[in-house]
Wavefront OBJ file of the C-alpha trace (Angstrom):
o trace
v -5.078 13.582 37.364
v -5.072 16.687 39.544
v -5.359 20.172 38.032
v -2.107 21.527 36.578
v -0.740 24.903 35.564
v -1.225 25.983 31.924
v 1.986 24.461 30.526
v 1.789 25.920 27.017
v 1.547 29.465 28.417
v 4.465 28.708 30.741
v 6.497 27.331 27.856
v 5.970 30.373 25.680
v 6.950 32.712 28.485
v 9.985 30.584 29.380
v 11.299 30.415 25.836
v 10.482 33.971 24.799
v 11.582 35.755 27.955
v 14.226 33.650 29.672
v 15.796 31.460 26.985
v 18.218 29.528 29.155
v 16.854 30.905 32.403
v 14.816 29.237 35.123
v 11.094 29.578 35.721
v 9.698 28.015 38.886
v 6.098 26.873 39.073
v 4.642 25.071 42.056
v 2.014 22.405 41.411
v -1.428 22.952 42.855
v -3.416 20.109 44.383
v -1.126 17.496 42.806
v -1.136 13.859 43.886
v 2.026 12.228 45.144
v 4.449 11.466 42.308
v 2.830 13.882 39.847
v 5.500 15.908 38.058
v 5.208 19.371 36.546
v 7.535 21.362 34.323
v 9.518 24.178 35.900
v 11.960 25.193 33.170
v 14.542 24.026 30.645
v 17.764 25.213 29.054
v 18.611 24.331 25.466
v 14.970 23.520 24.772
v 14.145 22.774 21.105
v 10.834 24.163 19.885
v 8.604 26.865 21.259
v 6.501 24.836 23.673
v 7.142 22.632 26.649
v 4.916 19.548 26.905
v 2.577 18.974 29.790
v 2.187 15.535 31.268
v -0.704 13.843 29.489
v -1.820 10.279 30.110
v 1.188 9.890 32.421
v 3.746 10.671 29.687
v 5.375 13.629 27.961
v 8.170 14.260 25.456
v 10.536 17.115 24.691
v 13.825 17.835 22.921
v 16.907 19.619 24.226
v 20.462 20.188 23.093
v 23.183 18.218 24.849
v 24.478 20.442 27.651
v 20.952 21.678 28.367
v 18.797 20.679 31.311
v 15.208 20.148 32.342
v 13.805 21.128 35.725
v 10.653 19.595 37.210
v 8.766 19.416 40.510
v 7.527 16.085 41.868
v 4.593 16.487 44.248
v 4.051 14.606 47.506
v 1.075 13.792 49.752
v 1.078 13.720 53.557
v 2.057 10.053 53.880
v 4.339 9.633 50.870
v 7.920 10.301 49.865
v 8.010 10.847 46.087
v 10.898 9.371 44.079
v 12.344 10.233 40.666
v 14.719 8.106 38.586
v 16.616 8.982 35.414
v 18.316 7.004 32.626
v 20.467 8.539 29.903
v 21.322 11.401 32.273
v 21.851 12.420 35.890
v 20.192 14.602 38.484
v 22.350 17.635 39.218
v 20.456 19.208 42.118
v 17.177 19.089 44.043
v 15.367 20.884 46.840
v 13.627 18.842 49.555
v 15.301 15.592 48.634
v 18.493 13.566 48.360
v 20.237 12.427 45.164
v 21.755 8.924 45.302
v 22.779 6.024 43.025
v 25.427 8.027 41.178
v 22.986 10.781 40.431
v 20.223 8.601 38.958
v 17.740 8.617 41.880
v 16.192 11.470 43.887
v 14.119 10.715 47.013
v 12.200 13.157 49.197
v 13.651 13.687 52.654
v 10.347 13.203 54.447
v 6.653 12.574 53.993
v 4.686 15.547 52.754
v 7.861 16.835 51.071
v 7.975 17.546 47.350
v 11.011 17.257 45.144
v 11.318 20.788 43.820
v 13.698 22.310 41.271
v 14.861 18.791 40.376
v 17.421 19.431 37.621
v 18.285 16.644 35.148
v 21.068 16.842 32.570
v 21.554 14.407 29.653
v 24.572 12.158 29.245
v 25.105 12.456 25.486
v 23.442 13.308 22.210
v 21.641 10.474 20.494
v 20.557 8.840 23.753
v 17.156 9.650 25.209
v 17.041 10.932 28.749
v 14.042 9.326 30.484
v 12.760 10.575 33.849
v 10.210 8.463 35.754
v 8.441 9.453 38.963
v 6.838 7.348 41.709
v 4.417 8.181 44.520
v 6.270 6.414 47.290
v 9.851 5.360 47.986
v 8.512 1.948 49.001
v 6.904 1.350 45.620
v 9.249 1.968 42.709
v 8.336 -0.956 40.479
v 7.362 -0.338 36.850
v 3.717 -0.908 37.715
v 3.813 2.058 40.109
v 5.172 4.700 37.718
v 3.205 7.943 37.961
v 4.803 10.075 35.221
v 7.344 9.546 32.449
v 9.337 12.272 30.676
v 11.168 11.177 27.497
v 13.684 13.815 26.422
v 15.336 13.512 23.012
v 18.890 14.851 23.156
v 20.572 16.347 20.085
v 24.144 17.444 19.525
v 25.313 20.980 20.139
v 26.350 23.080 17.173
v 23.280 22.255 15.053
v 21.897 25.773 15.066
v 21.656 27.121 11.521
v 22.736 23.775 10.026
v 20.296 21.965 7.721
v 18.522 19.033 9.352
v 16.869 16.399 7.160
v 14.876 15.160 10.141
v 13.394 18.582 10.919
v 13.012 19.998 7.411
v 9.869 19.558 5.319
v 10.388 18.758 1.618
v 7.551 17.107 -0.258
v 5.814 16.658 -3.580
v 2.602 18.606 -3.052
v -0.902 18.662 -4.475
v -1.000 21.708 -6.753
v -4.552 22.427 -5.579
v -3.429 22.741 -1.952
v 0.294 23.381 -1.602
v 1.923 23.086 1.807
v 5.244 21.802 3.083
v 4.938 18.434 4.809
v 7.072 15.592 6.050
v 5.875 13.191 3.329
v 4.911 13.392 -0.329
v 1.193 13.680 -1.048
v 0.004 10.348 -2.433
v -0.046 10.265 -6.249
v 0.938 13.939 -6.529
v 4.051 12.732 -8.362
v 1.785 11.693 -11.266
v 1.054 14.710 -13.453
v -1.357 14.943 -16.375
v -0.090 15.878 -19.811
v 0.458 19.649 -20.006
v 0.129 20.278 -16.257
v 2.645 21.045 -13.519
v 3.880 19.228 -10.452
v 4.985 21.019 -7.292
v 7.603 20.619 -4.578
v 7.023 22.539 -1.338
v 9.727 22.977 1.293
v 10.582 24.569 4.625
v 14.268 24.194 5.536
v 15.076 23.862 9.237
v 18.063 23.228 11.470
v 18.529 20.625 14.194
v 16.830 22.901 16.746
v 13.674 22.939 14.606
v 14.298 26.591 13.735
v 13.968 27.922 10.185
v 17.231 28.306 8.297
v 18.321 31.927 7.664
v 16.885 33.709 4.641
v 20.425 33.953 3.292
v 20.603 30.161 2.870
v 20.985 29.133 -0.779
v 18.371 26.591 -1.894
v 19.207 25.300 -5.355
v 17.085 22.899 -7.465
v 17.844 21.312 -10.817
v 16.429 18.808 -13.294
v 18.764 15.851 -12.841
v 17.168 13.811 -15.627
v 14.167 13.802 -17.942
v 12.553 16.215 -20.395
v 11.339 18.774 -17.872
v 11.738 22.411 -16.903
v 11.619 23.932 -13.411
v 10.641 27.339 -12.066
v 9.155 29.315 -9.164
v 5.748 29.879 -10.774
v 3.104 27.517 -12.073
v 3.475 26.136 -15.620
v 7.156 26.998 -16.195
v 8.222 26.973 -19.846
v 12.012 27.121 -19.584
v 14.897 26.562 -17.201
v 16.693 23.484 -15.896
v 17.889 25.151 -12.673
v 16.325 27.509 -10.161
v 17.261 29.170 -6.843
v 14.409 29.143 -4.365
v 13.784 31.409 -1.394
v 14.834 30.371 2.113
v 13.571 29.018 4.366
v 10.346 28.243 2.440
v 9.228 28.215 -1.185
v 7.466 26.189 -3.887
v 9.130 24.769 -6.993
v 7.088 23.926 -10.107
v 8.018 21.240 -12.627
v 6.532 20.716 -16.101
v 7.255 18.936 -19.374
v 9.545 20.886 -21.684
v 8.276 21.967 -25.103
v 10.185 19.125 -26.740
v 8.319 16.607 -24.575
v 4.829 18.051 -24.963
v 2.279 15.197 -25.299
v 5.029 12.673 -24.516
v 5.225 10.525 -21.404
v 8.385 11.253 -19.450
v 9.910 10.726 -16.026
v 11.852 13.571 -14.422
v 14.125 13.575 -11.375
v 14.588 16.828 -9.438
v 17.560 17.307 -7.101
v 17.460 19.886 -4.295
v 20.580 21.305 -2.652
v 20.976 23.390 0.486
v 24.227 25.321 0.945
v 25.864 23.255 -1.807
v 24.883 19.784 -0.527
v 22.128 17.623 -2.056
v 19.405 17.083 0.527
v 16.519 15.577 -1.471
v 15.614 13.989 -4.795
v 12.032 13.867 -6.119
v 10.688 11.923 -9.110
v 7.698 12.966 -11.244
v 5.864 10.845 -13.798
v 4.411 13.062 -16.507
v 1.690 11.455 -18.570
v 1.573 11.833 -22.324
v -1.437 12.315 -24.555
v -3.890 9.446 -24.894
v -2.366 6.893 -27.246
v -4.490 3.795 -26.749
v -7.739 2.660 -25.164
v -7.271 -0.710 -23.466
v -10.024 -3.142 -22.519
v -9.586 -6.358 -20.540
v -11.051 -9.664 -21.746
v -14.805 -9.346 -22.068
v -17.329 -11.378 -20.143
v -20.543 -12.844 -21.532
v -23.688 -10.802 -20.961
v -27.174 -12.183 -20.359
v -29.790 -11.548 -23.024
v -32.723 -9.386 -21.996
v -30.650 -7.733 -19.229
v -28.459 -4.732 -18.412
v -25.016 -6.232 -17.968
v -22.406 -4.367 -15.916
v -18.746 -5.067 -15.078
v -18.310 -7.092 -18.254
v -14.770 -5.724 -18.636
v -12.543 -2.869 -17.496
v -11.261 -0.013 -19.622
v -8.410 2.485 -19.369
v -7.107 5.355 -21.474
v -3.319 5.064 -21.682
v -0.438 7.109 -23.043
v 2.367 5.669 -25.160
v 4.264 4.581 -22.040
v 1.259 2.653 -20.735
v 0.355 5.136 -17.980
v -3.377 5.054 -17.207
v -4.884 8.530 -17.485
v -7.840 10.006 -15.616
v -9.844 13.020 -16.770
v -10.494 11.430 -20.180
v -13.934 11.307 -21.802
v -14.626 7.858 -23.267
v -17.694 7.049 -25.331
v -18.911 3.544 -26.145
v -21.090 2.628 -29.121
v -22.404 -0.287 -31.167
v -20.357 -0.321 -34.378
v -23.206 -1.255 -36.732
v -26.579 0.398 -36.267
v -28.346 -2.776 -37.420
v -26.950 -4.627 -34.390
v -29.073 -2.466 -32.127
v -31.587 -5.323 -32.196
v -29.033 -7.354 -30.192
v -27.198 -4.717 -28.113
v -29.285 -1.618 -27.557
v -26.597 0.474 -25.817
v -23.091 0.407 -24.342
v -22.562 1.531 -20.735
v -19.765 2.656 -18.426
v -20.645 1.968 -14.803
v -17.741 3.931 -13.302
v -17.347 7.652 -14.056
v -13.830 7.984 -12.616
v -12.246 7.774 -16.059
v -14.334 10.669 -17.424
v -14.170 14.447 -17.085
v -15.694 14.259 -13.603
v -12.258 13.268 -12.312
v -10.428 16.160 -13.974
v -9.815 17.850 -10.617
v -7.942 14.931 -9.060
v -4.411 15.460 -7.758
v -2.415 17.446 -10.333
v -5.325 16.572 -12.675
v -3.507 13.244 -12.913
v -4.545 9.823 -11.783
v -4.593 7.504 -8.806
v -5.541 3.855 -8.324
v -9.082 5.021 -7.517
v -9.369 6.823 -10.862
v -8.925 3.868 -13.213
v -10.002 1.509 -14.579
v -13.675 2.054 -15.350
v -16.184 -0.762 -15.648
v -18.036 -1.228 -18.921
v -21.132 -3.174 -19.928
v -23.982 -3.309 -22.403
v -27.743 -3.697 -22.556
v -28.878 -6.884 -24.297
v -32.243 -7.274 -25.983
v -34.192 -10.520 -25.665
v -32.988 -11.613 -29.105
v -29.559 -12.801 -27.948
v -26.448 -13.138 -30.074
v -23.424 -10.830 -30.326
v -22.485 -7.462 -31.781
v -19.239 -5.502 -32.300
v -18.738 -2.470 -30.039
v -15.888 0.002 -29.473
v -14.896 3.050 -27.429
v -13.429 6.358 -28.543
v -12.029 9.666 -27.316
v -11.160 12.866 -29.267
v -7.509 13.069 -30.288
v -7.398 16.881 -30.056
v -6.953 17.426 -33.771
v -10.509 16.794 -34.961
v -10.283 13.000 -35.053
v -10.689 10.149 -32.601
v -8.667 7.454 -30.903
v -10.524 4.132 -30.940
v -10.268 1.001 -28.900
v -10.014 -2.331 -30.671
v -13.363 -3.592 -31.922
v -14.842 -5.770 -29.176
v -17.531 -8.432 -29.257
v -20.436 -7.870 -26.882
v -22.095 -11.227 -26.234
v -25.738 -11.666 -25.206
v -26.086 -15.323 -24.182
v -28.983 -17.275 -22.707
v -29.156 -19.224 -19.455
v -27.863 -22.815 -19.326
v -29.993 -25.305 -21.263
v -27.444 -28.119 -21.074
v -24.346 -28.834 -19.050
v -21.485 -31.339 -19.167
v -18.597 -32.138 -16.839
v -15.156 -33.711 -17.118
v -11.969 -34.202 -15.136
v -8.619 -32.984 -16.428
v -7.212 -36.549 -16.205
v -8.674 -40.035 -16.297
v -6.507 -41.327 -13.445
v -4.866 -39.741 -10.410
v -2.429 -40.762 -7.710
v -3.089 -39.973 -4.038
v -2.362 -36.335 -3.245
v -2.948 -35.109 -6.798
v -5.063 -32.046 -7.512
v -7.982 -32.994 -9.729
v -9.814 -30.290 -11.686
v -13.471 -30.755 -12.538
v -14.747 -28.515 -15.342
v -18.473 -27.887 -15.740
v -19.442 -26.437 -19.132
v -22.911 -24.931 -19.705
v -24.495 -23.868 -23.000
v -27.684 -22.011 -23.823
v -30.516 -23.197 -26.056
v -28.623 -22.108 -29.188
v -25.525 -24.072 -28.227
v -23.532 -20.971 -27.211
v -21.640 -20.857 -23.938
v -23.897 -19.510 -21.192
v -23.743 -15.983 -19.754
v -21.652 -14.931 -16.767
v -24.696 -14.096 -14.652
v -25.841 -17.734 -14.455
v -25.218 -19.414 -11.089
v -24.814 -23.138 -10.349
v -27.983 -23.162 -8.293
v -30.395 -21.316 -6.041
v -30.405 -21.746 -2.271
v -33.403 -23.598 -0.796
v -34.985 -24.031 -4.228
v -32.390 -25.591 -6.516
v -29.594 -26.853 -4.293
v -26.564 -28.219 -6.119
v -25.381 -31.758 -5.358
v -21.796 -32.675 -6.256
v -20.156 -35.671 -4.590
v -17.251 -38.010 -5.287
v -15.466 -40.542 -3.105
v -11.920 -39.759 -1.944
v -12.180 -36.172 -3.215
v -11.900 -33.142 -0.927
v -12.823 -29.800 -2.484
v -10.129 -27.132 -2.126
v -12.973 -24.588 -2.029
v -16.418 -26.115 -1.637
v -18.779 -25.164 -4.511
v -21.873 -23.129 -3.616
v -25.191 -22.308 -5.226
v -24.026 -18.713 -5.779
v -20.952 -19.696 -7.830
v -21.202 -18.250 -11.331
v -20.086 -19.504 -14.697
v -17.286 -17.559 -16.372
v -17.252 -17.704 -20.153
v -19.525 -20.732 -19.891
v -17.439 -22.794 -17.475
v -17.003 -23.360 -13.759
v -14.019 -25.254 -12.365
v -13.748 -27.021 -9.022
v -10.454 -28.325 -7.647
v -10.183 -31.410 -5.409
v -7.434 -33.015 -3.367
v -7.305 -36.711 -4.304
v -7.528 -39.202 -1.425
v -5.404 -42.296 -0.721
v -7.813 -45.163 -1.437
v -7.211 -46.567 -4.898
v -9.993 -47.756 -7.172
v -12.476 -46.726 -9.859
v -15.104 -44.129 -8.928
v -17.992 -42.090 -10.247
v -18.557 -38.430 -9.290
v -22.230 -37.462 -9.270
v -23.178 -33.975 -10.436
v -26.672 -32.519 -10.247
v -27.601 -28.908 -11.034
v -31.408 -29.070 -10.674
v -31.793 -25.400 -11.568
v -30.799 -26.250 -15.135
v -32.272 -29.735 -15.520
v -34.832 -29.840 -18.326
v -36.699 -32.508 -20.274
v -36.810 -30.113 -23.229
v -33.059 -30.400 -23.663
v -32.708 -33.893 -22.118
v -30.617 -32.491 -19.283
v -30.493 -34.303 -15.947
v -27.965 -35.244 -13.286
v -24.824 -36.895 -14.641
v -21.801 -38.874 -13.513
v -18.090 -38.490 -14.294
v -15.722 -41.470 -14.061
v -12.258 -41.241 -12.534
v -9.606 -43.552 -11.085
v -7.169 -43.395 -8.195
v -4.113 -45.590 -8.692
v -0.867 -46.006 -6.766
v 2.147 -44.719 -8.650
v 4.092 -47.803 -9.825
v 7.856 -48.266 -9.565
v 7.915 -51.926 -10.742
v 10.668 -52.956 -13.207
v 9.496 -54.431 -16.546
v 11.142 -57.306 -18.516
v 12.146 -54.776 -21.120
v 14.018 -52.775 -18.489
v 15.842 -55.940 -17.341
v 16.924 -56.871 -20.910
v 18.240 -53.355 -21.535
v 20.307 -53.538 -18.361
v 21.790 -56.950 -19.355
v 22.751 -55.735 -22.843
v 24.411 -52.664 -21.351
v 26.351 -54.768 -18.843
v 27.615 -57.186 -21.556
v 28.784 -54.265 -23.683
v 30.683 -52.836 -20.733
v 32.378 -56.176 -19.999
v 33.403 -56.592 -23.655
v 35.048 -53.154 -23.618
v 37.013 -54.046 -20.497
v 38.191 -57.380 -22.025
v 39.329 -55.623 -25.213
v 41.238 -53.061 -23.201
v 42.943 -55.840 -21.187
v 43.970 -57.707 -24.350
v 45.620 -54.601 -25.794
v 47.540 -54.080 -22.574
v 48.858 -57.671 -22.584
v 49.971 -57.474 -26.262
v 52.030 -54.334 -25.563
v 54.023 -56.268 -22.961
l 1 2 3 4 5 6 7 8 9 10 11 12 13 14 15 16 17 18 19 20 21 22 23 24 25 26 27 28 29 30 31 32 33 34 35 36 37 38 39 40 41 42 43 44 45 46 47 48 49 50 51 52 53 54 55 56 57 58 59 60 61 62 63 64 65 66 67 68 69 70 71 72 73 74 75 76 77 78 79 80 81 82 83 84 85 86 87 88 89 90 91 92 93 94 95 96 97 98 99 100 101 102 103 104 105 106 107 108 109 110 111 112 113 114 115 116 117 118 119 120 121 122 123 124 125 126 127 128 129 130 131 132 133 134 135 136 137 138 139 140 141 142 143 144 145 146 147 148 149 150 151 152 153 154 155 156 157 158 159 160 161 162 163 164 165 166 167 168 169 170 171 172 173 174 175 176 177 178 179 180 181 182 183 184 185 186 187 188 189 190 191 192 193 194 195 196 197 198 199 200 201 202 203 204 205 206 207 208 209 210 211 212 213 214 215 216 217 218 219 220 221 222 223 224 225 226 227 228 229 230 231 232 233 234 235 236 237 238 239 240 241 242 243 244 245 246 247 248 249 250 251 252 253 254 255 256 257 258 259 260 261 262 263 264 265 266 267 268 269 270 271 272 273 274 275 276 277 278 279 280 281 282 283 284 285 286 287 288 289 290 291 292 293 294 295 296 297 298 299 300 301 302 303 304 305 306 307 308 309 310 311 312 313 314 315 316 317 318 319 320 321 322 323 324 325 326 327 328 329 330 331 332 333 334 335 336 337 338 339 340 341 342 343 344 345 346 347 348 349 350 351 352 353 354 355 356 357 358 359 360 361 362 363 364 365 366 367 368 369 370 371 372 373 374 375 376 377 378 379 380 381 382 383 384 385 386 387 388 389 390 391 392 393 394 395 396 397 398 399 400 401 402 403 404 405 406 407 408 409 410 411 412 413 414 415 416 417 418 419 420 421 422 423 424 425 426 427 428 429 430 431 432 433 434 435 436 437 438 439 440 441 442 443 444 445 446 447 448 449 450 451 452 453 454 455 456 457 458 459 460 461 462 463 464 465 466 467 468 469 470 471 472 473 474 475 476 477 478 479 480 481 482 483 484 485 486 487 488 489 490 491 492 493 494 495 496 497 498 499 500 501 502 503 504 505 506 507 508 509 510 511 512 513 514 515 516 517 518 519 520 521 522 523 524 525 526 527 528 529 530 531 532 533 534 535 536 537 538 539 540 541 542 543 544 545 546
């Protein structure tokens, strides 16, 4: 696009010096149909947008106007059209179509001081410009101005759309249009923050005399204007901007609680914010453990969280894992945590609280070559000289598969059934195999699993692992009835030492029967005779009464 005047500088001068006045700027070296801002009355905000990428936006109060210039080249007559408003006047052109179209009077004539006024508040006024009167299709639009129109009389009146009220990160407080993610979750003993800047419908700050009132609507909290408040259920903040701090009350220290804060402006509630305050660590929770491989460092065997009494997961907590009995160090040499987010390294997260990225942590253990199992547990200081412990957990160190078996969940299926094949593998000691063992190895030990009239829901692969010693495969049963054998071969784990080789699993496909048996027929006859006898008895009684 051709070079334009510095619109931001123009806007600042127009707003600061003229207010509702007119500032005329002629475009320089503009192509036909290019539009430039001249002035505006009732403009909202301190800057006027420049056309960028063929479009621009602005806001004005109903009753205001926007004035632009539409450039022309030597062989073109520029055109401007408006919806949601009308053109009031123009220089060098003619306004037609009930005030919605302005066309240059001649080639090489610009539309200057083209004044557009909106129809009503709540309806955008859109001005589009074209290079030539002969080409006014949508594909030939040069510029588009979209003007948001707001009602008059909004000056000094609180606007929810323009005001900024948000739950803020206490490490970097600033008023914003949306709450900072997870800043509503506050660690035990810390504070949450609400930042605000109150504005009117013209995007101007509300007067300093405006009363901003905040209160604890529910929950065991206190509120104040400085960090870590210790008392007070109500507070009056400064206008137009201030920060409110929320904390657990003394009675709720170390207790999980949820608090709702209401904010009023000039006597009317304008926002409500909810904080979740974590309590002290009450329990260490661990998911179901996997089975580690002996002679290996096993990670992601389970996940662990430190939780308060309400079940909230807490970051910034130091957790330590250990083998319960020193003698079991010959089986499990150490306990690991492969994710540090649950430890002190995360203490500086938002409000020193938590987020989905902070928990849970992954745990594991190092197995010696001996194999077997050993009890382990995790702990954290309770703040009074003692410790909070997790339940005692069993860390398993299992060998690779030495034998495997397979079975279906049913002996017979009907077409369309889902059949589940379960493969169970055990190590040389007869214990279920570890979770690191895979069904096979590509190119070297390719698995071979095949059964007639069975379509795998998800085809098994060499990389599939056993979980707690088993691997399940689901099949959609086909329509051809009969007796079949599924063949299963896991060459990676075949061994003459343990008499393990490929195996077969029998199954049937049978059509669901709806045939009636002799027993069913006899029952129906007996029931019918009984019904007839009742009807005869009822008829006899009726005849005797006559």
